[in-house]
Every structure is written in structure tokens, then in C-alpha cells.
ZALUM-258159 format. One line per 8 residues: number of its first residue (from 1); for each residue x, y, z of N, C-alpha, C. Coordinates in Angstrom, 1 decimal. Each point is the difference from the previous one (the first is absolute). Example, Ala and Ser with C-alpha at 12.3 -4.5 7.8 and 13.67 -1.06 7.14 Angstrom:
% ZALUM-258159
1	13.2:-5.7:7.8:-0.9:1.2:0.0:0.9:1.2:0.0; -0.4:1.1:-0.7:0.9:1.1:0.0:-0.8:1.1:0.8
% end
This chain:
% ZALUM-258159
1	0.8:-1.2:0.0:-0.8:1.2:0.0:0.9:1.2:0.0; -0.3:1.0:-0.8:0.7:1.2:-0.1:-0.8:1.2:0.5; 0.6:0.9:0.7:-0.7:1.2:0.5:-0.1:1.1:-1.0; 0.8:-0.1:-1.0:0.0:1.1:-1.0:0.9:1.2:0.5; 0.6:-0.2:1.1:0.9:1.1:0.6:1.4:-0.2:-0.5; 0.6:1.1:-0.4:1.4:0.0:-0.3:0.8:0.4:1.3; 0.4:-1.0:0.8:0.6:0.3:1.3:1.3:0.7:-0.1; 0.6:0.1:-1.2:1.3:0.7:-0.2:-0.2:1.5:-0.1
9	-1.2:0.4:-0.2:-0.3:1.5:-0.1:-1.0:0.4:1.0; 0.2:1.2:0.6:-1.0:0.6:0.9:-1.4:0.1:-0.7; -1.0:-0.2:0.7:-1.4:0.1:-0.5:-0.6:1.3:0.5; -0.4:0.9:-0.9:-0.6:1.2:0.5:-1.5:-0.1:-0.1; -0.7:0.7:1.0:-1.4:0.0:0.0:-0.4:1.4:0.5; -0.8:0.7:-0.9:-0.5:1.3:0.4:-1.0:-0.2:1.1; -0.1:1.0:0.9:-1.0:0.0:1.1:-0.9:1.3:-0.2; -1.1:-0.2:-0.6:-0.9:1.1:-0.3:-1.4:-0.3:0.4
17	-0.3:-1.2:0.5:-1.4:-0.4:0.3:0.1:-1.2:1.0; -1.2:-0.3:0.6:-0.1:-1.1:0.9:0.4:-1.3:-0.8; -0.3:-0.1:-1.2:0.3:-1.2:-0.8:1.5:-0.1:-0.1; 0.7:1.1:-0.1:1.5:-0.1:-0.1:0.6:-0.5:1.3; -0.6:0.3:1.1:0.4:-0.5:1.3:-0.1:-1.5:0.0; -1.1:-0.5:-0.5:-0.2:-1.5:-0.1:1.1:-0.6:-0.9; 0.3:0.7:-1.2:1.0:-0.5:-0.9:1.4:0.0:0.7; 0.3:1.0:0.8:1.3:-0.1:0.8:0.0:-1.2:0.9
25	-1.1:-0.2:0.7:0.0:-1.2:0.9:0.2:-1.3:-0.8; -0.6:-0.1:-1.2:0.1:-1.2:-0.8:1.4:-0.2:-0.5; 0.6:1.1:-0.5:1.4:0.0:-0.5:1.0:-0.4:1.1; -0.2:0.6:1.2:0.9:-0.3:1.1:-0.1:-1.5:0.4; -1.2:-0.5:0.1:-0.2:-1.4:0.3:0.6:-0.9:-1.0; -0.1:0.3:-1.3:0.6:-0.8:-1.1:1.5:0.0:0.2; 0.6:1.1:0.2:1.4:0.1:0.1:0.5:-0.7:1.3; -0.7:0.1:1.1:0.3:-0.6:1.3:0.0:-1.6:-0.2
33	-1.0:-0.4:-0.7:-0.1:-1.5:-0.3:1.1:-0.4:-0.8; 0.4:0.8:-1.0:1.0:-0.4:-1.0:1.4:-0.1:0.7; 0.2:0.9:1.0:1.3:-0.1:0.7:0.0:-0.9:1.3; -1.2:-0.7:0.1:-0.1:-1.1:1.0:-0.1:0.5:1.4; -0.6:1.2:0.2:-0.2:0.4:1.4:-1.0:-0.9:0.6; 0.1:-0.3:1.3:-1.0:-0.8:0.7:-1.4:0.7:0.0; -1.0:-0.8:0.2:-1.4:0.5:0.0:-0.1:1.2:1.0; 0.6:-0.1:1.1:-0.1:1.0:1.0:0.7:1.3:-0.5
41	1.2:-0.2:-0.6:0.7:1.2:-0.5:-0.7:0.6:-1.2; -0.6:-0.9:-0.8:-0.8:0.6:-1.1:-1.1:0.9:0.5; -0.7:-0.5:1.0:-1.1:0.7:0.6:0.5:1.3:0.6; 1.1:0.0:0.7:0.5:1.2:0.6:0.4:1.1:-1.1; 0.7:-0.4:-1.0:0.4:0.9:-1.0:-1.2:0.5:-0.9; -0.9:-0.8:-0.2:-1.2:0.4:-0.8:-0.8:1.0:0.9; -0.1:-0.3:1.3:-0.8:0.9:0.9:0.7:1.4:0.0; 1.3:0.0:0.2:0.7:1.3:0.1:-0.1:0.7:-1.4
49	0.1:-0.7:-1.1:-0.1:0.6:-1.3:-1.4:0.6:-0.2; -1.0:-0.7:0.5:-1.4:0.5:-0.2:-0.2:1.3:0.8; 0.5:0.0:1.2:-0.1:1.3:0.8:0.8:1.1:-0.7; 1.2:-0.3:-0.4:0.8:1.1:-0.6:-0.6:0.5:-1.4; -0.5:-1.0:-0.8:-0.7:0.4:-1.2:-1.2:0.9:0.3; -0.8:-0.4:1.0:-1.2:0.8:0.4:0.5:1.4:0.4; 1.1:0.1:0.8:0.5:1.3:0.4:0.4:0.8:-1.2; 0.7:-0.6:-1.0:0.4:0.7:-1.2:-1.2:0.6:-0.7
57	-1.1:-0.8:-0.1:-1.2:0.5:-0.6:-0.7:1.1:0.8; -0.2:-0.3:1.2:-0.9:0.9:0.8:0.8:1.3:0.5; 1.2:-0.1:0.5:0.7:1.1:0.5:1.0:0.6:-1.0; 0.5:-0.8:-1.0:0.9:0.5:-1.0:-0.6:0.5:-1.2; -1.4:-0.3:-0.1:-0.7:0.4:-1.2:0.3:-0.9:-1.2; 0.5:-1.2:0.3:0.4:-1.0:-1.1:1.5:0.1:-0.2; 0.4:-1.1:-0.7:1.5:-0.1:-0.2:0.3:-1.3:-0.7; 1.0:-0.7:0.5:0.4:-1.2:-0.6:0.6:-1.0:1.0
65	0.0:-1.2:-0.4:0.8:-1.1:0.7:0.8:-0.7:-1.0; 1.3:-0.3:0.5:0.9:-0.8:-0.9:0.4:-1.2:0.8; -0.3:-1.2:-0.5:0.2:-1.2:0.8:1.2:-0.7:-0.7; 1.0:-0.4:0.8:1.1:-0.7:-0.6:0.5:-1.1:0.9; 0.6:-1.0:-0.6:0.7:-1.0:0.8:1.4:0.5:0.3; 0.5:-0.4:1.2:1.3:0.3:0.4:0.7:-1.2:0.5; 1.3:0.0:0.0:0.8:-1.1:0.5:1.2:0.5:0.7; 0.4:-0.6:1.1:1.2:0.5:0.7:1.1:-1.1:0.1
73	-0.1:-1.0:-0.9:0.9:-1.1:0.0:-0.4:-1.2:0.8; -0.8:0.2:1.1:-0.5:-1.1:0.8:-1.5:-0.2:-0.2; -0.7:1.2:-0.1:-1.4:-0.1:0.0:-0.6:0.9:-1.2; -1.2:-0.4:-0.3:-0.8:0.9:-1.0:-1.0:0.7:0.8; -0.5:1.1:-0.6:-1.1:0.7:0.6:-0.7:0.9:-1.0; -0.9:0.7:0.6:-0.9:0.9:-0.8:0.3:1.5:0.5; 0.2:0.9:-0.9:0.2:1.4:0.3:-1.0:0.8:-0.7; -0.7:0.9:0.7:-1.1:0.8:-0.6:0.3:1.4:0.3
81	0.0:0.9:-1.0:0.2:1.4:0.1:-1.4:0.6:-0.3; -0.5:0.8:1.0:-1.2:0.8:-0.2:0.4:1.4:-0.1; -0.5:0.7:-1.0:0.4:1.4:-0.2:-1.3:0.8:-0.4; 0.0:1.2:0.5:-1.1:1.0:-0.3:0.6:1.4:-0.1; -0.7:0.9:-0.6:0.3:1.4:0.0:-0.9:0.8:0.8; -0.6:-0.6:1.0:-0.9:0.7:0.9:0.6:1.0:0.9; -0.7:0.4:1.0:0.4:1.0:0.9:1.2:-0.4:1.0; 0.3:-1.2:0.0:1.0:-0.5:0.9:-0.6:-0.2:1.4
89	0.9:-0.4:0.9:-0.5:-0.3:1.4:0.6:1.1:0.9; -0.9:0.8:0.5:0.4:1.2:0.8:0.8:-0.4:1.2; -0.5:-0.9:0.8:0.6:-0.4:1.2:0.3:-1.5:0.0; 1.2:-0.4:-0.5:0.3:-1.4:-0.2:0.1:-0.7:1.3; 0.5:0.6:1.0:0.1:-0.6:1.3:-1.4:-0.4:0.5; -0.9:0.9:-0.1:-1.4:-0.3:0.4:-0.6:-1.2:-0.8; 0.2:0.1:-1.4:-0.5:-1.0:-0.9:0.6:-1.4:0.3; 1.2:0.0:0.5:0.6:-1.3:0.3:-0.3:-0.5:1.4
97	-0.8:0.7:0.8:-0.3:-0.4:1.3:-1.0:-1.2:0.0; 0.3:-1.0:0.8:-0.9:-1.1:0.1:-1.4:0.4:0.4; -1.0:-0.5:-0.8:-1.4:0.4:0.3:-0.5:1.2:-0.7; 0.9:0.8:-0.6:-0.4:1.2:-0.7:-0.7:-0.3:-1.3; -1.1:0.6:-0.2:-0.7:-0.2:-1.3:-0.7:1.3:-0.3; 0.0:0.4:-1.2:-0.8:1.2:-0.4:-1.3:-0.4:-0.6; -0.4:-1.3:0.2:-1.2:-0.5:-0.5:0.1:-0.9:-1.2; -1.0:-0.7:-0.4:0.0:-0.8:-1.2:1.0:-1.2:0.1
105	0.2:-0.7:-1.1:1.0:-1.0:0.0:-0.3:-1.2:0.9; 0.9:-0.8:0.2:-0.2:-1.2:0.9:0.3:0.4:1.5; 0.4:1.2:0.2:0.3:0.5:1.3:1.4:-0.4:0.5; 0.8:-0.6:-0.9:1.3:-0.4:0.4:0.9:1.2:0.1; -0.2:1.0:-0.8:0.9:1.1:0.0:1.3:-0.3:-0.5; 0.9:0.9:-0.1:1.4:-0.2:-0.4:0.7:-0.9:0.9; -0.2:0.2:1.4:0.8:-0.8:0.9:-0.4:-1.5:-0.1; -1.3:-0.3:-0.2:-0.4:-1.4:-0.2:0.5:-0.6:-1.2
113	0.1:0.8:-1.1:0.6:-0.5:-1.2:1.4:-0.3:0.2; 0.7:0.9:0.7:1.4:-0.2:0.3:0.3:-1.3:0.7; -0.9:-0.4:1.0:0.2:-1.2:0.7:-0.2:-1.2:-0.8; -0.7:0.0:-1.1:-0.3:-1.1:-0.8:1.1:-0.4:-1.0; 1.0:0.9:-0.2:1.0:-0.3:-1.0:1.4:0.0:0.7; 1.0:-0.4:-0.7:1.4:0.0:0.5:0.7:1.3:-0.1; -0.3:0.7:-1.1:0.7:1.3:-0.2:-1.1:1.0:-0.4; 0.1:1.2:0.5:-1.0:1.1:-0.2:0.8:1.3:0.0
121	-0.1:0.7:-1.2:0.7:1.3:-0.1:-1.1:1.0:-0.5; 0.1:1.2:0.5:-1.0:1.0:-0.4:0.8:1.3:-0.3; -0.4:0.7:-1.1:0.5:1.3:-0.3:-1.2:0.9:-0.3; -0.1:1.1:0.8:-1.1:0.8:-0.2:0.3:1.4:0.5; -0.6:1.0:-0.6:0.0:1.4:0.6:-1.2:0.7:-0.6; -0.5:0.9:0.8:-1.2:0.8:-0.5:0.2:0.6:-1.4; -0.9:-0.3:-0.8:0.0:0.5:-1.4:0.7:-0.7:-1.0; 0.7:-1.1:0.4:0.8:-0.8:-1.0:-0.4:-1.4:-0.2
129	-1.0:-0.4:0.8:-0.5:-1.4:-0.2:0.7:-0.9:1.0; -0.2:-1.3:-0.2:0.5:-1.0:0.9:0.5:-1.2:-0.9; 1.1:-0.6:0.5:0.5:-1.2:-0.6:0.2:-1.0:1.2; -0.6:-1.2:-0.1:0.2:-1.0:1.0:0.4:-1.3:-0.7; 1.1:-0.5:0.5:0.5:-1.3:-0.5:0.0:-1.0:1.1; -0.7:-1.2:-0.3:0.0:-1.1:1.0:0.6:-1.2:-0.7; 0.6:-0.8:0.9:0.6:-1.3:-0.5:-0.4:-1.1:1.0; -0.4:-1.1:-0.6:-0.3:-1.2:0.8:0.9:-1.1:-0.5
137	0.8:-0.7:0.8:1.0:-1.0:-0.4:-0.6:-1.4:0.3; 0.4:-1.0:-0.8:-0.4:-1.4:0.4:0.8:-0.4:1.2; -0.5:-1.0:0.7:0.6:-0.4:1.2:0.9:-1.2:-0.2
% end
């Protein structure tokens, strides 16, 4: 069975609608399966990706996700970059606080998404948008 994915190339997905959020989830799951993440780790990375895709749509006014496979010599993983040109995050420390939510989404917030993945990087400033990169490695 083939997934139709070219795992050698990052897969881009625009995020402009609720349907695009679903497409991001499906793409992340397909790549997570292809790199042989455990079912638990698949669920974690898909959940984090769903929350971040929703944030990209709702708070960033839309943007994109780029899903790629990564390898560090010992393990394979999934890396996802979410990018938008929205207003940025005014108070990143507050936004990263456990339990903080500005409403909507799964209620995980950025801190919950961070806990679900192995690597979490965020670049944001008011007026310049936000870029969040997450990585989940196979065990």
C-alpha cells in the first residue's frame, strides 16, 4: 500500500479554513505512520498539530503548515512548521503559561502542545506573525 506521499520532500498545506485544519491532521498522521511513530506518539503529534493549525487559522488569520520527515542518525521523526503573517503574540510568556487559553481550540494552548512533542520552537513578535516548529521523534 502506498500513501502517495513523497517523504523525501516537505509537504506544504495552506491553512485558510476548517477543512484545511483537517487536512493538516490527516497529513501529519500519514507522515507519522510512515516514519513508524507509535500509536501514542502519532496521537500526540496529531493533537499538537491540530491545536497549532487551529491557532494559525483563528489567531494568525490563516497561514501554512509544512510537514517533513527528519532523521538524526538514530531515529526518524516528524517536523512541522506552522507560519502565519498575523498580529503575532503580544505576551509570549502569558501565552506559554499552563492553562492559559484565549478561547476556542482544544483548550491545550501552546503549553499543552509543547508538552505533547519532543521539540518546540516559537518565533513571534507583534505585527510580524508567528512561526512555530514542532518535532516528534520515534522511540
